[in-house]
BAFI-3210 file (N, C-alpha, C; in Angstrom, 3 decimals, decimal comma, padded with zeros to 6 digits):
// residues 273
n [1|2|3|4|5|6|7|8|9|10|11|12|13|14|15|16|17|18|19|20|21|22|23|24|25|26|27|28|29|30|31|32|33|34|35|36|37|38|39|40|41|42|43|44|45|46|47|48|49|50|51|52|53|54|55|56|57|58|59|60|61|62|63|64|65|66|67|68|69|70|71|72|73|74|75|76|77|78|79|80|81|82|83|84|85|86|87|88|89|90|91|92|93|94|95|96|97|98|99|100|101|102|103|104|105|106|107|108|109|110|111|112|113|114|115|116|117|118|119|120|121|122|123|124|125|126|127|128|129|130|131|132|133|134|135|136|137|138|139|140|141|142|143|144|145|146|147|148|149|150|151|152|153|154|155|156|157|158|159|160|161|162|163|164|165|166|167|168|169|170|171|172|173|174|175|176|177|178|179|180|181|182|183|184|185|186|187|188|189|190|191|192|193|194|195|196|197|198|199|200|201|202|203|204|205|206|207|208|209|210|211|212|213|214|215|216|217|218|219|220|221|222|223|224|225|226|227|228|229|230|231|232|233|234|235|236|237|238|239|240|241|242|243|244|245|246|247|248|249|250|251|252|253|254|255|256|257|258|259|260|261|262|263|264|265|266|267|268|269|270|271|272|273]
n.u [168,314|166,442|165,160|163,598|162,235|160,156|158,840|156,496|156,810|159,748|161,912|162,457|161,808|164,250|166,206|166,249|166,476|169,103|170,216|169,659|171,861|173,564|174,559|175,165|172,883|169,117|165,990|163,153|159,901|157,344|156,551|154,799|155,866|156,205|153,217|152,411|154,203|152,377|150,958|150,928|151,393|148,682|147,147|147,957|147,713|145,385|144,324|142,887|144,570|146,712|146,187|145,831|148,033|150,321|152,943|153,743|155,791|156,915|155,279|155,595|158,274|158,089|156,913|158,153|160,295|159,115|158,639|160,834|161,867|160,242|161,224|163,810|163,305|161,869|164,004|165,775|167,046|169,239|172,489|172,076|169,150|166,477|163,981|160,849|158,831|156,334|155,251|157,007|157,685|155,608|156,062|158,412|159,225|158,109|159,315|161,879|161,910|161,626|163,340|165,551|167,161|167,559|165,683|167,123|166,119|165,738|164,874|163,171|162,899|161,416|160,942|157,642|155,977|157,121|156,545|153,747|153,074|154,240|152,356|150,693|151,078|151,096|148,341|147,196|148,164|146,886|143,923|141,791|142,861|144,055|144,047|144,058|142,318|140,089|139,759|137,501|139,043|142,511|142,736|141,047|142,066|145,052|144,063|142,881|144,725|146,657|145,354|144,730|145,168|144,844|146,236|148,728|150,610|149,665|149,296|151,891|152,984|151,922|152,461|155,145|155,725|154,255|156,154|158,484|156,959|157,157|159,762|161,021|162,417|165,752|167,829|167,135|167,592|167,541|166,843|167,032|165,644|166,422|168,928|169,855|169,220|171,129|173,817|174,359|175,750|177,524|175,109|174,604|176,798|176,466|174,335|174,957|177,526|175,422|174,045|176,272|177,923|180,968|181,500|180,896|183,802|183,218|180,692|178,221|176,889|175,505|174,734|173,483|170,902|168,722|165,715|163,328|159,429|158,613|155,826|152,650|150,564|148,003|147,153|148,831|149,019|149,609|148,860|151,183|152,974|155,146|157,354|160,515|162,517|164,844|168,270|170,043|170,985|169,642|168,938|165,375|163,578|162,042|158,955|156,758|155,339|154,234|152,319|151,129|150,234|150,373|149,331|148,683|150,779|152,288|150,708|151,364|153,924|153,591|151,477|152,858|155,067|156,667|157,944|159,129|160,859|162,426|164,064|163,928|165,101|165,938|164,327|161,645|162,419|162,953|160,755|159,096|159,687]
n.v [069,555|070,326|068,475|068,902|066,936|064,496|062,286|063,269|064,909|063,521|065,080|066,793|069,638|069,831|069,434|071,298|073,628|073,567|072,928|075,728|077,476|077,824|080,166|080,150|078,596|078,186|077,006|076,470|077,541|075,112|074,638|075,726|075,287|072,872|071,475|073,794|073,406|070,892|071,716|073,186|071,477|069,566|071,990|072,618|070,114|069,846|071,836|073,751|074,990|073,343|071,225|071,656|072,310|071,453|070,367|068,232|067,429|070,189|071,551|070,251|070,648|073,047|074,086|072,532|074,078|077,164|075,214|074,971|077,652|078,745|076,839|078,180|081,153|080,730|079,370|080,568|082,860|081,730|080,645|078,100|076,446|074,888|073,181|072,882|070,137|067,520|066,453|065,207|062,787|061,652|062,923|062,399|061,648|063,739|065,801|064,766|064,800|067,590|068,887|067,857|065,499|062,922|063,615|065,903|063,657|064,663|063,093|062,401|060,403|058,191|055,757|054,567|054,829|056,572|059,047|058,779|058,993|061,141|062,680|062,269|063,587|066,203|066,582|065,866|067,994|070,168|070,053|071,014|072,703|071,347|070,176|068,382|066,499|064,129|061,485|059,773|058,323|056,533|054,560|055,277|057,767|056,779|055,494|057,343|058,980|057,184|056,732|055,825|058,122|060,189|063,151|064,468|061,764|059,570|060,513|060,986|058,637|056,809|057,906|057,455|054,778|053,740|054,755|053,549|051,123|051,814|051,718|054,380|055,486|055,254|057,485|058,772|060,276|058,840|060,149|058,775|059,737|059,225|058,678|061,430|062,944|061,901|061,646|064,466|065,516|063,658|062,746|065,431|065,536|063,353|064,721|066,954|065,904|064,009|066,270|067,321|069,349|070,894|070,218|072,508|073,629|074,405|075,845|074,649|074,353|072,628|072,551|074,839|074,978|077,264|078,306|080,207|079,791|079,452|078,804|078,460|076,684|076,706|076,415|074,243|072,386|069,486|071,364|072,892|071,354|072,377|073,821|073,915|072,263|074,481|074,980|072,638|069,843|066,442|063,082|061,810|060,911|057,490|057,149|055,579|053,373|054,354|056,099|055,307|053,067|049,517|047,708|048,579|049,967|047,320|046,987|048,898|048,105|045,370|045,849|047,859|046,263|046,336|049,083|049,009|046,839|047,590|050,716|049,970|047,147|046,134|046,461|045,315|042,997|042,746|043,396|041,292|039,157]
n.w [075,290|078,653|080,781|083,820|086,069|087,651|090,108|091,914|095,120|095,495|095,842|093,562|093,954|095,505|094,056|092,479|093,798|094,540|092,456|091,224|092,681|090,879|089,176|086,273|085,998|084,906|086,546|085,694|087,534|087,901|085,090|082,104|078,734|078,100|077,683|076,201|073,779|073,231|072,375|070,428|068,313|068,231|067,782|065,209|063,861|063,776|062,179|059,583|057,569|058,083|056,756|054,222|053,024|050,829|050,572|053,221|054,256|054,443|055,915|058,745|058,801|059,607|061,631|063,593|063,678|064,771|067,138|068,080|068,306|070,439|072,500|072,831|073,544|076,025|077,806|077,141|079,027|081,122|081,010|080,892|080,824|082,783|082,309|084,775|084,709|085,049|082,304|080,796|080,090|078,819|076,195|074,869|072,487|071,074|071,630|070,936|067,973|067,698|068,790|067,743|068,607|071,980|074,355|077,105|080,335|084,193|086,716|089,478|091,746|093,823|096,583|096,828|098,896|101,099|099,412|099,400|102,152|102,791|101,220|102,600|105,570|104,898|104,260|106,786|107,813|106,528|105,813|104,665|102,895|101,454|098,728|095,468|095,883|098,883|100,770|103,342|104,838|105,240|103,182|101,175|100,254|099,813|097,782|095,870|095,260|093,942|091,950|088,019|086,592|088,303|089,652|091,729|091,681|090,550|088,069|087,084|087,770|085,771|083,427|083,794|083,743|081,444|079,676|079,902|078,731|076,120|075,637|075,840|078,046|077,654|077,764|080,101|082,933|086,345|089,753|092,894|095,736|098,298|097,643|096,902|099,060|101,252|100,207|098,420|097,034|095,423|093,585|092,658|091,210|089,597|087,721|086,723|085,142|083,403|082,201|080,715|081,841|083,287|086,941|089,329|091,396|095,041|094,947|095,130|098,540|100,567|103,305|104,094|102,335|100,711|099,460|098,008|097,703|095,020|093,578|093,217|095,692|095,706|093,630|092,299|094,248|096,367|099,074|100,428|099,226|097,586|099,884|100,719|102,639|104,474|105,043|106,088|103,891|104,738|105,104|105,474|107,894|107,075|107,076|106,558|107,972|110,079|109,324|106,971|108,055|107,972|106,660|104,280|103,660|103,297|100,915|098,921|097,312|096,656|094,854|092,761|091,323|089,080|089,445|091,831|091,136|089,114|090,498|093,244|094,281|096,327|097,951|097,572|098,323|100,673|101,502|100,770|102,336]
ca.u [166,924|166,866|163,776|163,971|160,279|159,768|157,805|155,727|157,701|160,782|163,267|162,458|162,446|165,308|167,431|166,230|167,084|170,724|171,169|169,927|173,062|175,033|174,378|174,780|171,638|167,853|165,261|161,831|158,737|156,765|156,134|153,840|156,442|155,766|151,723|152,253|154,583|151,798|149,301|150,992|151,248|147,913|146,623|148,237|147,490|144,023|143,853|142,570|145,741|147,801|145,464|145,236|149,476|150,285|154,129|153,257|157,372|158,051|154,564|156,061|159,298|158,208|155,900|159,003|161,021|158,275|158,553|162,462|161,959|159,651|162,166|164,959|163,008|161,398|164,273|167,159|167,182|170,167|173,373|171,331|168,087|166,193|162,502|160,401|157,834|156,185|154,880|157,871|157,434|154,636|156,097|159,379|159,166|157,720|160,533|163,296|161,762|161,502|164,944|166,778|167,808|166,136|165,751|167,729|164,769|166,369|163,810|163,499|162,423|161,097|159,580|155,959|155,596|157,480|156,001|152,442|153,706|154,430|151,160|149,687|151,350|151,177|146,867|146,281|148,710|146,163|142,788|141,353|143,549|144,868|144,425|143,900|141,175|141,089|138,589|137,500|140,093|143,614|142,765|140,519|142,734|146,359|143,291|142,717|146,095|147,406|144,447|146,256|144,939|145,069|147,371|149,655|151,023|149,332|149,567|153,213|153,614|151,599|153,065|156,544|155,182|154,404|157,085|158,958|156,866|157,563|161,430|161,322|163,677|167,116|168,466|166,808|168,492|167,031|167,617|166,530|165,348|167,163|170,455|170,152|169,269|171,816|174,946|173,907|177,596|177,506|174,157|174,771|178,010|175,820|173,042|176,549|178,062|174,842|173,760|177,489|178,741|181,665|181,113|181,569|183,768|182,850|179,312|177,434|176,363|175,016|174,635|172,720|170,105|167,572|164,860|161,763|158,614|157,956|154,772|151,265|150,345|146,480|147,057|149,060|148,707|149,201|149,220|152,743|153,931|156,890|157,882|161,342|163,687|165,538|169,192|171,631|170,231|169,963|167,774|164,214|162,672|161,129|157,836|155,777|154,127|152,917|151,104|149,699|149,909|151,586|148,592|148,979|152,821|152,478|150,074|152,241|155,135|153,084|150,999|153,527|156,204|157,378|158,638|160,007|162,101|163,640|164,133|164,330|164,428|166,600|162,967|160,781|162,996|162,809|158,967|158,616|160,627]
ca.v [070,053|069,441|069,002|067,958|065,766|063,020|061,784|064,493|064,464|062,869|065,939|067,710|071,111|070,106|069,822|072,873|074,604|073,173|073,901|077,117|078,309|077,997|081,192|079,711|077,568|078,400|075,720|077,227|076,846|074,145|075,432|075,321|074,923|071,269|071,803|074,815|072,260|069,956|072,148|074,480|070,028|069,108|072,735|072,629|068,901|069,521|072,915|073,319|075,555|071,885|069,751|072,423|072,453|070,391|069,820|067,928|068,067|071,337|071,627|069,405|071,286|074,765|073,656|072,085|075,480|077,019|074,822|075,325|078,932|078,613|076,387|078,893|081,815|080,633|079,144|081,450|083,579|081,660|079,733|076,694|076,504|073,463|073,250|071,822|069,762|066,172|066,267|064,792|060,976|061,605|063,916|062,263|061,161|064,750|066,625|064,505|065,369|068,982|069,305|066,876|064,455|062,997|065,579|064,678|064,125|064,508|062,328|062,184|059,279|058,121|055,007|055,165|054,811|057,886|059,674|059,056|059,103|062,389|063,443|061,891|064,207|067,554|066,302|066,385|069,644|071,267|068,953|072,300|072,982|069,930|069,973|067,369|065,746|063,432|060,742|059,716|057,356|056,629|053,708|055,988|058,835|056,874|054,931|058,331|059,335|056,264|055,947|056,106|059,710|061,405|064,377|064,295|061,015|058,766|060,614|060,692|057,187|056,027|058,487|056,895|052,890|053,655|054,979|052,472|049,870|051,989|051,794|055,571|055,913|054,892|058,728|059,413|060,323|058,949|060,113|058,765|060,785|058,421|058,785|062,447|063,268|060,660|062,044|065,085|065,938|062,551|062,869|066,385|065,099|062,355|065,455|067,535|064,627|064,027|067,562|067,715|070,386|070,602|070,172|073,655|073,452|075,983|076,774|074,440|074,605|071,458|072,716|075,880|075,287|077,782|078,531|081,005|078,877|079,875|078,303|078,796|075,784|076,683|075,927|072,895|071,373|069,891|072,942|072,851|070,542|072,895|074,100|073,543|072,538|075,351|074,761|071,384|068,208|065,543|062,113|062,010|059,311|056,373|056,460|055,383|052,574|055,210|057,149|054,250|051,794|048,497|047,211|049,607|049,774|046,291|046,835|049,625|047,424|044,593|046,365|048,310|045,472|046,987|050,178|048,675|046,448|048,733|051,376|049,468|045,818|045,159|046,715|044,923|041,504|042,770|043,537|039,922|038,017]
ca.w [076,166|079,587|081,940|085,650|086,426|087,920|090,843|092,992|097,027|095,189|095,621|092,439|094,554|096,506|093,105|091,764|094,386|094,153|090,910|091,041|093,260|090,100|088,748|085,179|085,333|085,549|086,637|086,028|088,268|087,316|083,600|080,752|077,915|077,245|077,129|075,076|072,715|072,960|072,436|069,100|067,711|068,403|066,994|064,221|063,380|063,153|061,690|058,098|056,804|057,479|055,700|052,826|052,811|049,581|051,072|054,433|055,536|054,852|057,027|059,960|059,087|060,139|062,518|064,568|063,816|065,347|068,680|068,703|068,522|071,581|073,460|073,142|074,094|076,994|078,393|076,758|079,958|081,329|079,910|081,209|081,462|082,597|082,621|085,632|084,482|085,059|081,701|079,975|080,037|077,700|075,254|075,104|070,923|070,237|072,128|069,922|066,845|067,673|069,173|066,835|069,835|072,895|075,630|079,068|081,518|085,413|087,097|090,180|091,871|095,553|096,971|096,581|100,390|100,892|098,664|099,903|103,405|102,875|100,984|103,808|106,249|104,008|103,968|108,071|108,379|106,167|105,238|104,490|101,810|101,025|097,220|094,803|097,167|099,819|101,355|104,824|105,563|104,765|101,972|100,163|100,026|099,200|096,364|095,565|094,960|093,180|090,506|086,537|085,687|089,093|089,667|091,171|091,832|089,988|086,734|087,152|087,554|084,648|082,310|083,854|082,875|080,008|078,648|079,853|078,060|074,718|075,290|075,455|078,857|077,740|078,003|081,166|084,699|087,200|090,711|093,868|096,718|099,073|097,238|096,867|100,581|101,614|099,551|097,160|096,259|094,461|093,592|092,019|090,169|088,360|087,045|085,575|084,175|082,397|080,934|080,011|082,649|084,365|088,424|089,534|092,777|095,278|094,167|095,882|099,572|100,870|104,542|103,566|101,058|100,758|098,169|098,140|096,997|093,678|092,673|094,323|096,453|095,178|091,701|091,954|095,421|097,747|099,892|101,143|098,181|097,068|100,865|101,139|104,136|104,858|105,856|105,459|103,561|105,338|104,948|105,545|108,233|106,407|108,503|106,291|108,542|111,236|108,496|106,104|108,134|107,994|105,412|103,232|103,446|102,280|099,778|097,952|096,865|096,030|093,560|092,363|091,359|088,225|089,612|092,983|090,281|088,590|091,277|094,620|094,028|097,376|099,148|097,230|098,309|101,915|101,906|100,359|103,458]
c.u [166,733|165,378|164,026|162,203|160,781|158,805|157,310|156,262|158,765|162,252|163,262|162,324|163,927|166,507|167,253|166,500|168,710|171,297|171,221|171,281|173,955|174,429|174,499|173,238|170,388|167,102|164,061|161,067|157,924|156,016|155,030|154,440|156,002|154,710|151,789|153,101|153,277|150,807|149,231|150,900|150,137|146,682|146,479|147,772|146,256|143,262|143,661|143,898|146,855|147,493|145,583|146,763|149,765|151,641|154,312|154,914|157,528|157,111|155,163|156,965|159,181|157,383|157,461|160,030|160,213|158,165|159,967|162,342|161,488|160,573|163,034|164,499|162,575|162,596|165,811|168,075|168,636|171,244|172,778|170,074|167,301|164,697|161,776|159,038|157,637|155,367|155,956|157,872|156,643|154,382|157,310|159,697|158,648|158,946|161,781|162,623|161,991|162,954|166,151|167,612|167,121|166,787|166,284|166,559|165,678|165,371|163,653|162,575|162,310|160,731|158,416|155,261|155,913|156,579|154,774|152,478|153,444|153,293|150,281|149,448|150,937|148,833|146,674|147,026|147,593|144,989|142,638|141,492|144,498|145,354|144,605|143,103|141,746|139,609|138,565|138,418|141,283|143,856|142,068|141,361|144,395|145,709|143,243|144,181|146,869|146,664|145,236|146,227|144,974|146,321|147,725|150,839|150,838|149,255|150,775|153,336|153,225|151,683|154,624|156,574|155,366|155,285|158,066|158,802|157,153|159,316|162,093|162,630|164,950|168,058|167,901|167,624|167,712|167,359|166,707|167,058|166,412|168,427|171,017|170,015|170,504|173,788|174,792|174,624|177,458|176,253|174,040|175,543|177,500|174,882|174,230|176,888|177,019|174,384|175,090|177,908|179,540|181,181|181,717|182,398|183,728|181,592|178,311|177,491|175,253|174,177|173,659|172,084|168,830|167,049|163,772|160,781|158,128|156,598|153,922|150,729|148,768|146,213|147,668|149,193|149,671|149,229|150,346|153,272|155,377|157,865|159,040|162,367|164,925|166,992|169,860|170,357|170,453|168,687|166,505|163,770|161,998|159,852|156,160|154,279|153,478|151,796|150,371|149,142|150,035|150,859|148,772|150,771|153,558|152,036|150,913|153,225|154,583|152,012|151,365|154,785|157,327|158,141|159,759|161,031|163,388|164,273|164,578|164,309|165,146|165,150|162,394|161,527|162,656|160,953|158,444|158,844|159,841]
c.v [069,297|069,844|068,151|068,035|064,667|062,874|062,847|064,131|064,273|064,040|066,979|069,671|071,009|070,239|070,987|073,734|074,386|073,375|074,885|078,192|077,921|079,282|080,934|079,240|078,225|076,934|076,366|076,676|075,987|074,599|074,642|075,025|073,239|071,402|073,024|073,779|071,322|070,671|072,778|072,830|069,836|070,477|072,858|071,077|068,871|070,980|072,703|074,170|074,275|071,139|070,476|072,251|071,252|069,626|069,502|068,025|068,565|071,836|071,392|070,280|072,801|074,569|073,065|073,179|076,400|076,648|075,137|076,605|079,195|078,152|077,421|080,350|081,705|080,029|079,349|082,383|083,192|080,593|078,378|076,985|075,170|073,790|072,556|071,204|068,387|065,782|065,456|063,314|060,978|062,001|063,367|062,255|062,375|065,061|066,200|064,838|066,741|069,122|068,491|065,990|064,527|064,127|064,696|065,335|063,800|063,982|061,974|060,786|058,609|056,516|054,962|055,421|055,814|058,986|059,881|058,993|060,814|063,412|063,631|063,172|065,761|067,399|066,453|067,676|070,500|070,417|069,925|072,517|072,084|069,736|068,374|065,760|065,141|062,544|060,588|059,639|057,243|055,923|054,844|056,707|058,342|055,854|056,050|058,907|058,651|056,293|057,057|057,403|060,710|062,190|064,448|063,250|059,907|058,581|060,347|059,208|056,333|056,227|057,534|055,268|053,164|053,880|054,219|051,298|050,408|052,404|053,093|056,489|055,530|056,190|059,422|059,201|059,642|059,105|060,195|059,360|060,405|058,642|060,342|063,007|062,154|061,616|063,149|065,689|065,057|062,908|064,156|065,952|064,554|063,610|066,387|067,105|064,453|065,281|067,702|068,960|069,925|070,669|071,578|073,684|074,510|076,117|076,069|074,456|073,316|071,633|074,209|075,822|076,368|078,502|078,933|079,539|080,069|079,733|078,488|077,541|075,631|076,601|074,665|071,664|070,383|070,492|072,139|072,041|071,115|073,912|073,174|073,540|073,357|074,376|072,964|070,046|067,128|064,263|061,970|060,706|058,764|056,025|056,300|054,146|053,426|055,893|056,344|053,294|050,436|047,686|047,131|049,904|048,834|046,391|047,219|048,977|046,073|045,102|046,859|047,534|046,044|048,029|050,031|047,832|046,732|049,711|050,508|048,105|045,350|045,650|045,766|043,281|041,561|042,828|041,878|038,572|038,203]
c.w [077,761|080,359|083,264|085,679|086,848|088,984|091,293|094,675|097,053|095,404|094,699|093,082|095,010|095,235|092,573|092,236|094,518|093,266|090,443|091,790|092,647|089,365|087,169|085,002|086,195|085,747|086,827|087,326|087,430|086,226|082,954|079,594|077,482|076,684|076,352|073,432|072,417|072,523|070,546|068,515|067,265|067,629|065,357|063,101|062,571|062,378|060,018|057,501|056,819|056,618|054,920|052,267|051,745|050,056|052,118|054,775|055,653|055,992|058,434|059,808|059,591|061,349|063,636|064,322|064,655|066,622|068,921|068,935|069,801|073,108|073,993|073,798|075,337|078,241|078,129|077,882|080,842|080,585|080,081|081,513|081,123|082,972|083,162|084,704|084,296|084,011|080,416|079,439|078,899|076,508|074,839|073,549|070,535|070,386|071,324|068,646|066,697|067,490|067,984|067,464|070,862|073,483|076,694|079,791|082,588|086,028|088,365|090,806|093,592|095,480|097,493|098,270|100,822|100,365|099,246|101,532|103,777|102,545|102,000|105,021|105,710|104,065|105,757|108,511|107,931|105,365|104,895|103,013|101,045|099,435|096,714|095,791|098,112|100,259|102,576|105,515|104,598|103,254|101,223|099,645|099,585|097,804|095,465|094,501|093,768|091,878|089,439|086,507|086,792|089,400|091,422|090,768|091,020|088,311|086,540|086,854|086,351|083,154|082,457|083,005|081,682|078,664|078,884|079,165|076,013|074,502|075,363|076,916|079,132|077,748|079,609|082,337|085,419|088,591|091,620|094,899|098,036|098,870|097,552|098,407|101,499|101,458|098,075|096,752|095,581|093,758|092,220|090,762|088,637|087,188|086,324|084,829|082,921|081,600|080,551|080,372|083,310|086,127|088,836|091,061|093,505|095,648|095,081|097,743|099,998|102,376|104,850|102,523|101,510|099,372|098,549|097,034|095,846|093,115|094,264|094,567|095,763|094,324|091,612|093,029|095,636|098,804|101,045|100,481|098,179|097,957|100,873|102,193|104,028|105,463|105,208|105,034|104,021|104,751|105,527|106,067|106,961|107,117|107,696|106,729|109,318|110,612|107,484|107,109|108,071|106,942|104,413|102,944|103,059|100,682|098,290|097,307|095,983|094,699|092,589|091,563|090,291|088,917|090,868|092,395|089,868|089,658|092,692|094,788|095,591|098,289|098,726|097,955|099,568|102,468|101,866|101,898|104,692]
res [x|x|x|x|x|x|x|x|x|x|x|x|x|x|x|x|x|x|x|x|x|x|x|x|x|x|x|x|x|x|x|x|x|x|x|x|x|x|x|x|x|x|x|x|x|x|x|x|x|x|x|x|x|x|x|x|x|x|x|x|x|x|x|x|x|x|x|x|x|x|x|x|x|x|x|x|x|x|x|x|x|x|x|x|x|x|x|x|x|x|x|x|x|x|x|x|x|x|x|x|x|x|x|x|x|x|x|x|x|x|x|x|x|x|x|x|x|x|x|x|x|x|x|x|x|x|x|x|x|x|x|x|x|x|x|x|x|x|x|x|x|x|x|x|x|x|x|x|x|x|x|x|x|x|x|x|x|x|x|x|x|x|x|x|x|x|x|x|x|x|x|x|x|x|x|x|x|x|x|x|x|x|x|x|x|x|x|x|x|x|x|x|x|x|x|x|x|x|x|x|x|x|x|x|x|x|x|x|x|x|x|x|x|x|x|x|x|x|x|x|x|x|x|x|x|x|x|x|x|x|x|x|x|x|x|x|x|x|x|x|x|x|x|x|x|x|x|x|x|x|x|x|x|x|x|x|x|x|x|x|x|x|x|x|x|x|x|x|x|x|x|x|x]
***
């Protein structure tokens, strides 16, 4: 089972578009498969029929069989079906129980200041349709977006951190947004190697990426979140001091040292200099 989901504003839409250039691969829009599996487990656990079943091992085996059927049916349209979802870090152990092996999670990450600056730009462009709330000043907006249970960034970040604490990320492929936009061919080869597929020469075009927005931003938000830059893959300016201000730009790595120590140790050292 392959899942694409990391931090918001970190290249998951771009990576989806690149993978979908391969006709053998389908990446769902942000899906409900993981939530459905979690719901099946929770409903079965609380149900009287489950409690009444004398052989609990058989009950669990049948539940897992039903879950595997749901996975196969949902992802079975393409030879390689990939579920796009940010909920995988909270469900790694459940997914391993269901499929019998650790799920393969492709997790885009990005300097958190880049995520926040990108969200701030979306808010400024569409304040009346921003999604995920906003405060009256940049400090309030950043604080709201980074709150532990605040979608999209705070929740994704806290679930990722908890998975690190549980020791459950050993089978995860992290893809840094900065590396993906600077060298997409190299990063895409890493993805193919991770999912156990040969890299298809001549299939991927990094100079003409085009993909329609298959997700309604009024639901997932913020407005413009799933719009993809059409054309050449290229690095994105790191303009967080302009959009966040120097104080917040310094506070973000200071307050999230675990993240920078794991993914951007060179930037943590630079910010402390």
